[in-house]
C-alpha positions as CSV (number, residue, x, y, z in Angstrom):
1,M,0.5,-0.1,-0.1
2,K,1.1,3.7,-0.5
3,K,1.2,6.2,1.8
4,Y,0.9,9.6,1.3
5,D,0.6,13.2,3.6
6,V,-2.1,14.2,1.0
7,I,-4.4,12.5,-1.5
8,V,-6.8,14.7,-3.6
9,I,-9.2,12.9,-5.9
10,G,-10.6,15.5,-8.4
11,A,-7.7,17.6,-10.8
12,G,-9.9,20.7,-11.6
13,D,-9.3,23.8,-10.7
14,A,-10.1,23.6,-6.9
15,G,-8.0,20.0,-6.3
16,L,-5.5,21.4,-8.3
17,A,-5.1,23.9,-5.6
18,I,-4.8,21.7,-2.5
19,A,-2.3,19.4,-4.5
20,F,0.5,22.2,-5.5
21,S,0.2,24.2,-1.9
22,A,0.4,20.5,-0.4
23,A,3.6,19.4,-2.5
24,S,5.2,23.0,-2.4
25,E,5.0,22.5,1.3
26,G,7.5,19.2,0.8
27,L,4.7,17.0,1.4
28,K,4.1,13.8,-0.3
29,V,1.0,13.9,-2.6
30,A,-1.9,11.5,-4.6
31,L,-3.5,13.6,-7.2
32,V,-6.0,11.0,-8.5
33,E,-8.7,12.1,-11.4
34,K,-10.3,9.4,-13.4
35,G,-11.0,11.9,-16.8
36,N,-9.2,15.0,-18.5
37,V,-7.1,17.1,-15.7
38,G,-8.5,20.5,-15.6
39,G,-12.2,19.4,-14.8
40,T,-15.4,20.9,-15.2
41,C,-13.8,24.5,-16.3
42,I,-10.9,23.6,-18.5
43,N,-13.1,20.5,-20.5
44,S,-16.6,21.6,-20.4
45,G,-17.7,24.8,-18.7
46,C,-15.7,28.4,-18.3
47,V,-13.4,27.7,-21.2
48,P,-15.1,25.9,-23.8
49,S,-18.7,27.9,-23.6
50,K,-17.2,31.3,-23.3
51,T,-14.9,30.3,-25.8
52,L,-18.2,29.8,-27.9
53,I,-20.2,32.9,-26.5
54,A,-17.4,35.2,-27.3
55,A,-18.1,34.6,-30.4
56,A,-22.3,34.4,-30.6
57,D,-21.6,37.9,-28.7
58,R,-20.1,39.3,-31.6
59,V,-22.6,39.0,-33.6
60,I,-25.1,40.1,-31.7
61,E,-23.0,43.3,-31.7
62,I,-23.2,43.6,-35.3
63,R,-26.7,42.8,-36.1
64,E,-28.0,45.6,-33.3
65,A,-25.0,47.9,-35.1
66,A,-28.0,49.8,-37.0
67,R,-29.0,51.6,-33.6
68,L,-26.0,53.3,-33.7
69,G,-26.2,54.2,-37.5
70,I,-23.9,51.8,-38.8
71,S,-25.4,49.3,-41.5
72,A,-23.5,45.9,-41.7
73,D,-24.0,42.4,-42.8
74,I,-22.7,39.0,-41.7
75,R,-21.7,37.1,-44.0
76,E,-21.0,34.0,-43.4
77,I,-20.7,32.5,-40.0
78,D,-17.8,29.4,-40.0
79,F,-19.8,27.1,-37.8
80,R,-16.5,24.5,-38.0
81,A,-14.0,27.2,-37.4
82,V,-15.9,28.5,-34.6
83,M,-15.7,25.7,-32.7
84,E,-12.4,24.1,-33.3
85,R,-11.0,27.7,-32.1
86,M,-13.1,26.1,-28.6
87,R,-11.9,23.3,-28.8
88,S,-8.2,24.5,-29.4
89,A,-8.7,26.6,-26.0
90,V,-9.3,23.4,-24.6
91,A,-6.9,21.4,-25.0
92,G,-4.1,24.0,-24.9
93,G,-5.4,24.5,-20.9
94,R,-6.0,20.8,-20.4
95,N,-2.2,20.4,-21.9
96,A,-0.9,23.1,-19.2
97,V,-2.6,21.7,-16.9
98,A,-1.2,18.4,-17.2
99,D,2.6,20.1,-18.1
100,A,2.3,21.7,-14.8
101,I,1.5,18.2,-12.8
102,T,4.3,16.9,-14.2
103,E,6.4,19.4,-13.4
104,T,5.7,19.8,-9.6
105,P,7.4,17.8,-7.6
106,N,6.0,15.0,-4.8
107,I,3.0,14.6,-6.2
108,D,2.1,11.1,-7.6
109,F,-0.4,11.6,-10.7
110,V,-3.0,8.5,-11.1
111,N,-5.1,8.7,-13.5
112,A,-8.3,6.5,-12.7
113,E,-11.6,5.7,-11.0
114,C,-11.4,5.3,-7.5
115,H,-13.6,4.9,-4.2
116,F,-13.2,4.5,-1.1
117,I,-12.1,1.0,1.1
118,D,-12.2,3.2,4.5
119,D,-11.7,6.9,6.0
120,H,-7.8,6.4,5.4
121,T,-7.3,4.5,2.2
122,I,-9.3,4.3,-1.4
123,D,-8.8,2.1,-4.7
124,A,-7.3,3.6,-7.8
125,G,-7.2,2.0,-10.5
126,G,-6.5,-1.4,-8.7
127,E,-3.9,0.1,-5.8
128,K,-4.7,0.5,-2.1
129,R,-3.6,4.0,-1.1
130,R,-3.2,5.5,2.1
131,G,-3.7,9.2,3.1
132,K,-3.4,11.3,6.5
133,K,-5.6,14.2,4.4
134,I,-7.6,13.3,1.9
135,F,-9.8,16.6,0.0
136,I,-13.0,15.2,-2.0
137,A,-13.1,17.6,-5.2
138,T,-14.5,15.0,-8.0
139,G,-17.2,17.6,-9.2
140,A,-20.0,17.2,-10.7
141,R,-21.9,15.8,-14.0
142,P,-25.0,16.8,-16.4
143,S,-28.1,15.4,-14.6
144,V,-30.4,14.0,-16.7
145,P,-34.1,14.6,-16.3
146,P,-36.6,10.9,-16.5
147,I,-38.5,11.9,-19.3
148,K,-39.5,8.7,-21.5
149,G,-38.4,8.3,-24.9
150,L,-35.0,10.6,-23.6
151,D,-32.8,7.9,-22.6
152,A,-33.4,6.0,-26.1
153,I,-32.4,9.2,-28.5
154,P,-28.5,10.9,-28.5
155,Y,-29.7,14.0,-26.9
156,L,-27.0,16.7,-26.1
157,T,-25.3,17.6,-22.5
158,N,-22.7,20.8,-21.8
159,E,-20.3,18.4,-22.6
160,S,-21.5,16.5,-25.7
161,V,-22.6,19.8,-27.3
162,L,-19.0,20.8,-27.3
163,K,-17.9,18.0,-30.6
164,L,-20.2,19.2,-32.4
165,D,-19.0,20.4,-36.6
166,K,-22.3,21.0,-37.9
167,R,-24.7,23.6,-36.4
168,P,-28.6,22.0,-35.9
169,E,-31.1,23.9,-38.0
170,S,-33.1,23.8,-34.9
171,L,-33.0,23.2,-30.9
172,I,-35.1,22.2,-28.1
173,I,-33.4,22.6,-25.1
174,I,-35.0,21.0,-22.2
175,G,-34.0,23.4,-18.5
176,G,-34.1,27.0,-18.7
177,G,-30.8,27.9,-15.8
178,Y,-27.5,29.3,-16.9
179,V,-26.5,26.1,-19.1
180,G,-29.7,25.8,-20.7
181,L,-29.9,30.1,-21.5
182,E,-26.1,30.3,-22.1
183,Y,-26.7,27.8,-25.3
184,A,-30.1,29.4,-25.8
185,H,-27.7,32.3,-26.6
186,F,-25.4,30.7,-28.8
187,F,-27.1,28.9,-31.3
188,S,-30.1,31.0,-31.7
189,A,-27.1,34.0,-32.3
190,F,-25.9,31.7,-35.6
191,G,-29.1,30.9,-37.0
192,T,-30.8,27.8,-34.9
193,K,-34.6,27.5,-34.4
194,V,-33.9,27.7,-30.4
195,T,-36.6,26.7,-28.2
196,V,-36.1,26.7,-24.4
197,I,-38.8,24.3,-22.2
198,D,-38.6,25.8,-18.6
199,R,-41.5,24.2,-15.8
200,N,-40.9,27.9,-13.5
201,H,-42.8,30.6,-15.5
202,V,-40.2,33.4,-15.3
203,L,-36.8,33.0,-16.5
204,L,-34.2,32.2,-13.7
205,P,-36.4,33.4,-10.4
206,F,-34.1,33.1,-8.2
207,E,-33.0,36.8,-9.7
208,E,-34.4,39.9,-8.9
209,P,-37.6,39.9,-10.9
210,E,-36.3,43.4,-12.5
211,I,-33.9,41.3,-13.9
212,S,-35.7,37.9,-14.8
213,E,-37.7,40.6,-17.2
214,V,-35.6,42.4,-18.9
215,L,-34.2,39.1,-19.8
216,Q,-37.0,37.4,-20.9
217,K,-37.9,40.0,-23.4
218,E,-34.8,41.1,-24.6
219,L,-34.2,36.2,-25.2
220,A,-37.7,36.3,-26.6
221,R,-36.9,38.4,-29.5
222,R,-34.7,35.2,-31.0
223,V,-35.9,32.4,-28.9
224,D,-39.4,30.6,-28.2
225,L,-39.4,30.3,-24.8
226,R,-41.9,27.2,-23.5
227,L,-42.2,28.5,-19.8
228,G,-44.3,26.7,-16.9
229,A,-43.9,23.8,-19.3
230,E,-42.8,20.2,-19.0
231,T,-41.7,17.7,-21.3
232,E,-43.3,14.4,-21.1
233,E,-41.9,12.1,-23.5
234,V,-39.4,12.7,-26.3
235,I,-40.3,10.6,-29.8
236,R,-38.1,10.0,-32.3
237,N,-39.1,11.0,-36.3
238,S,-37.9,11.2,-39.6
239,G,-36.8,14.8,-39.5
240,G,-35.4,14.6,-35.8
241,Y,-37.0,14.0,-32.7
242,T,-40.9,15.9,-31.4
243,V,-41.3,16.7,-27.5
244,R,-44.8,16.2,-26.0
245,L,-45.5,18.2,-23.5
246,K,-47.7,18.0,-20.3
247,K,-51.1,18.4,-20.5
248,D,-51.3,21.4,-18.6
249,S,-48.9,22.9,-20.7
250,A,-50.6,21.3,-23.6
251,G,-48.2,20.8,-27.2
252,E,-45.9,19.5,-29.9
253,I,-42.0,20.9,-30.6
254,S,-40.4,19.0,-33.2
255,A,-36.5,20.0,-33.6
256,E,-32.9,18.4,-35.4
257,A,-31.4,18.0,-32.1
258,V,-32.6,18.1,-28.1
259,M,-30.2,19.2,-25.5
260,A,-30.5,18.5,-22.0
261,A,-29.5,21.3,-19.9
262,A,-31.8,20.6,-16.3
263,G,-29.0,20.4,-13.4
264,R,-26.0,19.0,-12.3
265,R,-25.8,16.1,-9.8
266,S,-22.5,15.0,-7.9
267,N,-20.0,13.0,-8.6
268,T,-19.9,11.5,-5.7
269,D,-22.1,8.6,-5.9
270,L,-19.0,6.8,-7.4
271,L,-16.9,7.1,-4.3
272,R,-18.7,5.1,-2.2
273,T,-18.3,6.9,0.7
274,E,-20.9,5.0,2.7
275,N,-17.3,2.6,3.1
276,A,-15.7,5.8,4.9
277,A,-19.1,6.9,6.7
278,I,-18.8,10.3,4.2
279,G,-22.3,12.0,5.2
280,T,-24.0,12.9,1.8
281,D,-26.7,14.6,1.6
282,A,-30.4,14.0,-0.4
283,A,-29.3,14.5,-3.7
284,G,-25.5,12.8,-2.7
285,F,-24.0,15.7,-2.6
286,I,-21.0,15.9,-0.2
287,K,-22.6,17.4,4.1
288,V,-19.6,19.9,5.0
289,D,-19.6,22.1,7.8
290,D,-19.2,26.3,7.3
291,F,-15.3,25.3,7.6
292,L,-15.4,22.1,4.5
293,G,-14.9,19.6,6.8
294,T,-16.4,17.0,6.0
295,S,-18.2,14.2,9.4
296,K,-14.2,12.7,9.3
297,K,-11.9,15.6,10.6
298,H,-9.3,14.4,8.8
299,V,-11.4,14.9,5.4
300,W,-12.4,17.7,3.5
301,A,-14.5,18.4,0.4
302,I,-15.0,21.0,-1.9
303,G,-16.2,22.9,-5.4
304,D,-19.2,21.3,-7.6
305,A,-19.1,18.4,-5.0
306,I,-20.5,19.8,-2.6
307,G,-23.1,21.3,-4.3
308,R,-23.4,25.1,-3.5
309,A,-22.0,27.7,-5.6
310,M,-21.2,25.5,-8.2
311,F,-19.6,28.1,-9.7
312,T,-15.6,28.1,-10.1
313,H,-14.5,31.4,-8.5
314,A,-16.4,29.7,-5.0
315,A,-14.2,26.4,-5.3
316,D,-11.2,28.4,-5.9
317,K,-11.6,30.0,-2.8
318,E,-13.4,26.7,-1.5
319,A,-9.8,25.1,-2.2
320,E,-7.8,28.4,-0.4
321,L,-10.0,27.9,2.8
322,A,-9.8,24.3,3.3
323,W,-6.3,23.9,2.9
324,H,-5.9,26.6,5.7
325,N,-8.2,24.9,7.6
326,A,-6.4,21.5,7.3
327,T,-3.0,23.0,7.8
328,Q,-3.7,25.8,10.8
329,R,-5.0,26.2,14.3
330,K,-7.3,29.0,13.2
331,K,-10.2,28.1,10.9
332,I,-11.8,30.3,8.9
333,A,-15.4,29.8,7.2
334,M,-16.4,30.0,3.7
335,D,-18.9,32.8,3.1
336,F,-21.7,31.4,0.9
337,G,-23.0,34.2,0.7
338,S,-20.9,36.9,-0.8
339,V,-20.4,34.3,-3.6
340,P,-20.8,36.2,-7.0
341,H,-21.7,35.2,-10.5
342,A,-22.8,35.9,-13.7
343,V,-24.4,34.4,-16.8
344,Y,-23.7,35.4,-20.2
345,T,-26.4,35.7,-21.7
346,W,-27.5,38.4,-24.3
347,P,-28.0,40.7,-22.3
348,Q,-25.5,39.8,-19.5
349,I,-26.5,39.2,-15.3
350,A,-24.5,39.7,-12.3
351,S,-25.4,39.3,-8.7
352,V,-24.1,39.5,-5.9
353,G,-25.6,39.5,-2.2
354,L,-29.5,39.2,-1.7
355,T,-31.8,39.8,-3.4
356,E,-34.8,42.4,-2.0
357,A,-37.1,39.8,-0.8
358,Q,-34.2,37.9,1.1
359,A,-32.8,41.0,2.3
360,A,-36.6,42.4,3.6
361,K,-36.9,39.2,5.9
362,G,-34.4,40.3,8.0
363,H,-33.5,43.9,7.0
364,D,-35.3,47.5,7.1
365,L,-34.0,48.2,3.5
366,L,-33.0,50.9,1.7
367,V,-33.6,49.8,-2.7
368,G,-32.0,52.1,-5.4
369,R,-32.5,51.0,-9.1
370,A,-31.2,53.3,-12.2
371,K,-30.8,52.5,-16.2
372,Y,-27.7,52.8,-18.3
373,S,-29.0,55.0,-20.2
374,D,-29.6,57.4,-17.1
375,T,-25.5,57.6,-17.3
376,V,-23.5,58.9,-20.2
377,M,-22.2,56.4,-21.7
378,G,-24.9,54.2,-21.4
379,A,-26.9,56.4,-23.4
380,A,-23.6,57.3,-25.8
381,I,-24.0,53.2,-26.6
382,G,-27.4,53.2,-27.4
383,E,-28.6,50.7,-24.1
384,Q,-31.8,50.9,-23.9
385,E,-33.3,48.0,-21.5
386,G,-30.4,47.4,-19.2
387,L,-30.3,48.0,-15.6
388,A,-29.0,47.6,-11.5
389,K,-30.3,47.2,-8.0
390,A,-28.9,47.6,-5.3
391,V,-30.1,46.6,-1.9
392,V,-28.6,48.1,1.3
393,D,-29.5,48.1,5.2
394,K,-31.5,51.1,6.3
395,A,-29.9,51.4,9.5
396,T,-26.3,51.2,8.2
397,R,-25.9,51.6,5.0
398,R,-24.1,48.7,4.3
399,I,-24.5,47.2,0.9
400,L,-26.5,43.7,1.0
401,G,-26.6,43.2,-2.6
402,F,-26.7,44.3,-5.9
403,H,-28.1,43.1,-9.3
404,I,-26.6,44.3,-13.2
405,I,-28.4,42.9,-16.4
406,G,-27.0,44.8,-19.3
407,P,-23.4,45.0,-21.6
408,H,-20.2,44.2,-19.1
409,A,-22.5,43.3,-15.9
410,A,-19.6,40.6,-14.5
411,M,-16.6,43.8,-15.0
412,L,-19.4,46.4,-13.6
413,I,-20.3,44.4,-10.4
414,Q,-16.6,43.7,-8.9
415,E,-16.5,47.0,-6.7
416,V,-19.8,46.2,-5.1
417,V,-18.6,42.3,-4.7
418,N,-15.6,43.8,-2.8
419,A,-17.5,45.5,-0.8
420,V,-20.0,43.2,0.4
421,I,-17.4,40.6,1.3
422,R,-16.0,43.0,3.3
423,K,-19.3,44.1,4.7
424,E,-18.8,47.7,4.0
425,E,-21.4,50.6,3.6
426,V,-22.5,52.7,0.5
427,K,-19.6,55.0,0.6
428,S,-16.2,52.5,0.3
429,V,-18.1,52.6,-3.2
430,A,-19.9,55.6,-4.2
431,G,-17.2,58.3,-2.0
432,C,-14.9,56.7,-4.4
433,M,-14.2,59.1,-7.8
434,H,-15.0,56.8,-11.0
435,I,-14.2,57.9,-13.9
436,F,-16.7,60.1,-16.0
437,P,-18.2,58.7,-19.0
438,A,-17.6,55.8,-17.8
439,L,-20.3,52.1,-17.8
440,S,-19.1,52.1,-14.3
441,N,-21.5,54.9,-13.1
442,L,-24.1,52.5,-13.8
443,I,-22.8,51.9,-9.9
444,T,-23.0,55.6,-8.3
445,E,-26.0,56.4,-10.4
446,T,-27.2,53.1,-8.7
447,L,-26.3,53.5,-5.2
448,G,-27.3,57.5,-5.3
449,N,-31.1,56.1,-5.9
450,L,-31.6,54.5,-2.6
451,K,-34.7,55.3,-1.1
């Protein structure tokens, strides 16, 4: 049996951060990964999807240039070239990670599936390995809804869609969350007739109502949105597939391809965590405390494996804190309430902290709103629908939440993210000098409208 100071299961961003930190301290590390190194972000998440969306954004910008008095036509979209560029970016990132692992002393890389034998021992590729400390960073995979007929067709997921070389003329996306809507934006921008089916009656109901309303209005210009609808059955036909909706949302929709984007499930079901008495919830995600520790004091879990704030930047922070908590006496809790997120649709969305409804449960509030067009730069670029909303505690004037929909939302929100994480008040942002005119004036405009 091989023995290690640290075993890391999963070679995505979070697992790699732990492995490199341990190796840099001279500890003997086993890094176990059953698939490609780089995790979801490099292989099927951030890198490929945002590379594709960058192309879709350029298409929409060109088509909307007329509002600035510019007449432009797109002569051709080389779908294969767009996909090859994406796959090149994925390969480059994956190869860079593989090289970094190879060049780092003290890391024993094991490319194999593994499972627990007991709480200190795993079987990886048929060989037993024992670790003093174990970190689980196994990520998640697409969750396939139990829809009749779906498992009998070659449906697309956020993983298999990356293998396409030919653009489907029509596409049905089952699920209207982040993944489904981002790919709805991508394919519709490129000319595919896209239908999104979602059981919710509004898009992204966890966002502010104003945000969801603007997104729905804008996306409906080029996507058929079937909201408050549930899929009953998928049937193969001569030209592709027919999706039959349940009776309370009666109807049938046909398309060349079907994509399932109905959430994610933890990969920990492959680990046999019961052998190590590591607790999981009803959905199979590993239970952790505020310090990312599991039911075993020498085992920590991070990233999508725990099912909370399933974003790369959150997993990176969890890795940092898990390693700290595993090696230092003074522990630091993970602040899940301050994790920001973005949705790369068109228009783009970014949010941090509490919504107005969430904050109203424990605070007297001030709420500020502003449109991009209220600012000089927003008006200059012709942005009419984009807006921002601030949620502030009335007594302390601490910023509890901030929400944006519109151009460059993910960049604009960062200064507010810093304030929310530091639990700072309005003047920490509004009291700072901002370049004028710039889109960042949207932030100060919103905070200046509190009432």
